[in-house]
C-alpha positions as CSV (number, residue, x, y, z in Angstrom):
1,M,-0.1,0.0,0.2
2,A,2.8,2.7,1.1
3,K,3.9,2.5,-2.4
4,S,0.9,3.3,-4.1
5,N,1.4,6.1,-2.6
6,L,4.6,7.0,-3.7
7,T,5.2,9.7,-6.4
8,T,7.6,9.1,-9.4
9,V,10.2,11.6,-10.3
10,T,10.3,13.3,-13.1
11,E,13.0,15.4,-12.4
12,F,15.9,15.8,-9.7
13,I,17.2,18.7,-7.9
14,L,21.6,18.6,-7.3
15,V,22.3,19.7,-4.1
16,G,25.8,19.8,-4.9
17,F,27.8,22.2,-2.5
18,T,24.9,24.2,-1.2
19,D,26.3,23.4,2.7
20,H,28.9,26.2,1.9
21,P,27.0,28.7,0.9
22,G,29.3,30.9,2.2
23,L,32.2,29.7,-0.3
24,E,29.8,29.4,-3.5
25,V,31.7,32.9,-5.0
26,L,34.9,31.3,-4.7
27,L,34.2,27.8,-5.1
28,F,32.7,29.2,-9.0
29,L,36.0,31.0,-9.6
30,V,37.7,28.2,-9.0
31,F,36.0,25.7,-11.2
32,L,35.8,28.2,-14.0
33,S,39.5,28.8,-14.0
34,F,40.4,24.9,-13.8
35,Y,37.9,24.3,-16.6
36,L,39.7,27.2,-19.0
37,V,43.0,25.6,-18.1
38,T,41.6,22.6,-18.9
39,L,40.4,22.7,-22.4
40,L,43.4,25.2,-22.7
41,G,45.5,22.1,-22.1
42,N,43.6,19.4,-23.9
43,V,42.2,21.2,-26.6
44,G,45.7,22.4,-27.2
45,M,47.5,19.3,-27.1
46,V,44.9,17.6,-29.7
47,I,46.2,20.8,-31.7
48,L,49.8,20.8,-31.5
49,I,49.4,16.5,-31.8
50,R,47.5,17.6,-34.8
51,L,50.1,20.6,-36.4
52,E,53.5,18.8,-35.4
53,V,54.7,16.0,-37.9
54,Q,57.1,15.2,-34.8
55,L,54.4,14.2,-32.7
56,H,52.8,12.2,-35.4
57,T,53.6,9.0,-33.7
58,P,51.6,6.3,-31.8
59,M,52.2,7.1,-28.7
60,Y,50.8,11.0,-29.0
61,F,48.1,9.0,-31.6
62,F,46.7,7.8,-28.3
63,L,47.6,10.8,-26.3
64,S,45.4,12.8,-28.4
65,H,42.5,10.6,-27.9
66,L,43.0,10.8,-24.1
67,S,43.0,14.7,-24.6
68,L,39.9,14.4,-26.2
69,L,38.2,12.4,-23.4
70,D,39.2,14.5,-20.8
71,A,38.0,17.3,-22.5
72,C,34.7,15.6,-22.9
73,C,34.6,14.6,-19.9
74,T,35.2,17.9,-17.9
75,S,32.6,19.4,-20.1
76,V,29.8,17.1,-19.2
77,V,30.1,17.7,-15.3
78,T,32.2,20.7,-15.3
79,P,29.2,23.4,-16.0
80,Q,26.7,21.6,-14.0
81,I,29.0,22.3,-10.6
82,L,29.2,25.9,-12.0
83,A,25.6,26.4,-12.7
84,T,24.8,24.4,-9.3
85,L,26.5,27.5,-7.6
86,T,25.0,29.8,-9.0
87,T,21.7,29.0,-8.1
88,D,21.8,27.2,-4.9
89,K,19.9,24.0,-5.8
90,T,20.0,23.2,-9.9
91,V,16.4,20.9,-11.4
92,I,17.9,18.5,-14.4
93,S,15.4,16.6,-15.8
94,F,14.8,12.7,-15.7
95,G,16.1,12.2,-18.9
96,Q,18.9,15.3,-19.2
97,C,20.1,13.6,-16.0
98,A,20.6,10.1,-18.3
99,A,22.4,11.8,-20.4
100,Q,24.7,13.0,-18.6
101,F,25.1,9.6,-17.0
102,F,25.4,8.5,-20.3
103,F,28.2,10.7,-21.5
104,F,30.5,11.5,-18.2
105,T,29.9,6.7,-18.2
106,I,31.5,6.9,-22.1
107,C,34.2,9.2,-21.2
108,A,35.3,7.1,-18.0
109,G,35.1,3.5,-19.5
110,T,36.9,4.6,-22.7
111,E,39.5,6.1,-21.0
112,C,40.0,3.3,-18.7
113,F,40.5,1.2,-22.0
114,L,42.4,3.3,-23.6
115,L,44.9,3.7,-20.6
116,A,44.9,-0.2,-21.0
117,V,46.0,0.3,-25.0
118,M,48.7,3.6,-24.1
119,A,50.5,1.0,-21.6
120,Y,50.5,-1.8,-24.3
121,D,51.8,0.8,-26.5
122,R,54.8,1.8,-24.4
123,Y,56.0,-2.4,-23.7
124,V,55.3,-2.4,-27.5
125,A,58.3,0.5,-27.7
126,I,60.5,-0.6,-25.5
127,S,60.5,-4.2,-26.1
128,N,61.2,-3.9,-29.9
129,P,62.0,-0.5,-30.9
130,L,63.3,-1.0,-33.8
131,L,59.8,-2.3,-35.3
132,Y,57.9,-0.6,-33.1
133,T,56.5,2.0,-36.0
134,V,55.7,-1.0,-38.0
135,A,53.6,-3.1,-35.3
136,M,51.8,0.5,-34.7
137,N,51.1,1.0,-38.1
138,P,47.9,3.1,-38.3
139,R,45.2,0.7,-39.2
140,V,46.8,-0.9,-35.3
141,R,46.8,2.2,-33.7
142,W,42.7,3.2,-34.9
143,S,41.9,-0.6,-34.4
144,L,43.1,-0.3,-30.5
145,V,41.2,3.1,-30.5
146,A,38.1,2.0,-31.8
147,V,37.9,-0.9,-29.4
148,A,38.5,1.5,-26.3
149,Y,35.9,3.6,-27.6
150,V,33.2,0.7,-28.5
151,C,34.0,-0.7,-25.4
152,G,33.5,2.2,-23.4
153,V,30.3,2.9,-25.3
154,S,28.6,-0.5,-24.7
155,G,29.7,-0.6,-21.2
156,A,27.1,3.1,-20.7
157,I,24.7,1.8,-22.7
158,L,24.6,-1.4,-20.6
159,R,24.9,1.0,-17.3
160,T,22.4,3.8,-18.3
161,A,19.8,1.3,-18.9
162,C,19.9,-0.6,-15.8
163,T,20.3,2.6,-13.8
164,F,17.8,4.6,-15.6
165,T,14.9,1.7,-15.4
166,L,15.2,1.8,-11.8
167,S,11.8,3.5,-9.8
168,F,12.5,6.7,-8.6
169,C,9.8,8.1,-6.1
170,D,9.4,10.6,-3.6
171,D,12.8,12.0,-2.4
172,N,14.5,13.6,-5.9
173,H,17.4,15.0,-4.0
174,I,20.4,14.4,-5.4
175,D,23.4,15.3,-2.5
176,F,25.8,15.4,-5.4
177,F,27.1,17.9,-8.1
178,F,26.5,15.7,-10.7
179,C,24.1,12.3,-11.6
180,D,26.5,9.5,-10.8
181,F,25.7,6.3,-9.9
182,P,26.4,5.8,-6.2
183,P,23.7,9.2,-5.4
184,L,22.0,7.5,-7.8
185,L,21.1,4.5,-6.6
186,K,20.7,6.1,-3.1
187,L,16.9,7.3,-3.9
188,A,16.0,4.2,-5.8
189,C,12.5,3.0,-4.6
190,S,13.0,-0.4,-6.1
191,D,15.3,-3.5,-5.8
192,T,18.5,-3.0,-6.3
193,T,20.2,-6.3,-6.9
194,N,20.1,-6.9,-10.4
195,T,21.1,-3.0,-11.1
196,E,24.0,-4.0,-8.3
197,I,25.2,-7.3,-10.4
198,V,25.7,-5.7,-13.6
199,I,27.7,-2.5,-12.6
200,A,29.7,-4.9,-10.4
201,F,30.0,-7.0,-13.4
202,F,31.7,-4.4,-15.3
203,G,33.1,-3.4,-12.9
204,N,35.2,-6.4,-13.4
205,F,36.5,-4.9,-16.8
206,F,38.0,-1.8,-15.4
207,S,39.7,-4.6,-13.1
208,A,40.8,-6.3,-16.2
209,N,42.1,-3.1,-17.4
210,A,44.8,-2.5,-14.3
211,V,45.7,-5.8,-14.6
212,A,46.6,-5.8,-18.5
213,I,48.2,-2.4,-17.5
214,L,49.9,-4.0,-14.7
215,I,50.9,-7.4,-17.3
216,S,52.3,-4.5,-19.4
217,Y,54.6,-2.9,-16.9
218,L,56.0,-6.6,-15.7
219,L,57.0,-7.5,-19.6
220,I,58.2,-3.5,-19.7
221,I,60.5,-4.1,-16.3
222,K,61.8,-6.9,-18.4
223,A,62.6,-5.5,-20.9
224,I,64.5,-2.6,-19.0
225,L,66.6,-4.9,-17.2
226,R,68.2,-6.1,-20.5
227,V,69.7,-2.9,-20.7
228,K,73.4,-3.2,-19.8
229,S,73.6,0.7,-18.9
230,S,72.1,1.8,-15.8
231,G,71.4,5.6,-17.6
232,G,70.1,3.3,-20.5
233,R,67.2,1.5,-18.0
234,A,66.6,5.1,-16.7
235,K,66.1,6.6,-19.3
236,T,63.8,4.1,-21.5
237,F,61.8,3.7,-18.5
238,S,61.2,7.4,-17.9
239,T,59.2,7.4,-21.3
240,C,56.7,5.6,-18.8
241,A,56.7,8.1,-16.1
242,S,53.9,10.2,-17.9
243,H,51.4,7.2,-18.1
244,L,52.3,5.4,-14.9
245,T,51.2,8.8,-13.2
246,A,47.6,9.3,-15.1
247,V,47.0,5.4,-14.4
248,A,48.3,6.1,-10.9
249,L,45.7,9.3,-10.7
250,F,43.0,7.6,-12.7
251,F,42.4,4.1,-11.1
252,G,43.8,5.0,-7.6
253,T,40.5,7.7,-7.7
254,L,38.1,5.1,-8.7
255,I,39.2,2.6,-6.5
256,F,39.1,4.8,-3.7
257,M,35.9,6.2,-4.9
258,Y,33.6,3.0,-5.6
259,L,35.5,0.2,-3.8
260,R,35.1,1.1,-0.2
261,S,32.6,0.0,2.2
262,G,29.2,1.7,3.4
263,S,30.3,2.5,6.8
264,R,33.3,4.3,5.6
265,K,31.4,6.3,2.9
266,S,29.9,9.9,3.7
267,P,29.0,12.3,1.2
268,E,31.1,15.1,1.3
269,E,34.3,12.6,1.3
270,D,32.7,11.4,-2.3
271,K,32.3,15.1,-3.8
272,A,35.7,15.8,-3.0
273,V,37.0,12.6,-4.6
274,S,34.7,13.0,-7.9
275,V,36.2,16.3,-7.7
276,F,39.3,15.2,-8.0
277,Y,38.8,12.6,-10.5
278,T,36.2,14.4,-12.9
279,V,38.0,18.2,-12.5
280,V,41.8,17.8,-11.6
281,I,42.6,15.0,-13.0
282,P,42.0,16.3,-16.8
283,M,43.1,19.0,-16.3
284,L,46.2,17.7,-14.7
285,N,46.5,15.3,-17.6
286,P,48.1,17.4,-20.6
287,L,50.5,19.3,-17.8
288,I,52.0,15.3,-16.7
289,Y,52.2,14.6,-20.5
290,S,54.5,18.1,-20.8
291,L,56.2,19.2,-18.6
292,R,59.3,16.9,-18.9
293,N,58.7,15.5,-22.2
294,K,61.0,17.2,-24.5
295,D,59.2,16.1,-27.9
296,V,55.7,18.2,-26.8
297,K,58.0,20.7,-25.6
298,A,60.1,21.8,-28.8
299,A,57.0,21.2,-30.5
300,F,55.1,24.0,-28.6
301,R,58.0,26.5,-29.1
302,K,58.2,25.7,-32.9
303,V,54.5,26.3,-33.6
304,T,54.2,29.2,-30.9
305,G,57.5,30.6,-33.1
306,Q,55.6,29.8,-36.4
307,F,52.9,31.8,-35.2
308,R,54.7,34.9,-34.0
309,A,56.4,34.9,-37.3
310,S,53.0,34.9,-39.4
311,Q,51.9,37.4,-36.8
312,R,54.8,39.9,-37.7
313,T,54.3,39.3,-41.4
């Protein structure tokens, strides 16, 4: 009888950061700055790789897709944060919430697979450098990227279908800044067992990617140990440093966010961790791949030099 009196939810209210009303202006400026820097860094990286012939290698081909995904991911989430901060509470329709969840899941899922592809690329480059460009020819590169996107999209379709076929009744306040799985699950008034099983099943694919990355790096270490000089080993391994940092940040925050026990979770902690992997990591990735990368810095100086020269003429 109780269930028959429940009202079906047709829209949600994103509460966001309304627990800190005195910080709204400061938070808005911080997130706006993060968003602009993220777009500038990631879109700039894609354009730089496209323009500079020196960067037309398999590693930078995959990096351009990582930058594209990061730009898309932050564009799915950060404008919603900015809207929440300016209006205190943001009403989002059921369909808009599902669309946001779907596109965010595509970006996160595809990036997970792409990081595994990039680990394999590093293994091929280090284990057999003379045949690297042959083994990673354009057809192979596009095939690997296509697999990553297909896996990301198919996973997003199933996860979105499972989540938004649940019944949401009466309470429509999402104590979060975008439509993500954990806060949505708390609002469901129907049995969530099957949905959680399907989501957990797809979580195994994230684990499989982590294992694939681990195996790739074990093989990389084995190949590096065959290098006779210590300087040569350090130089060879340095080509993996940026990717390792990106992997550690991405998987570390996801594991912390989704694999903690329920008794150890708090809404404020979840928000902080989510901000890190949806806003901060996409901003950091271009810096991680460029600050210690001589090729990227040289290409940037060359392109900016050509631009300045064209402005003078």
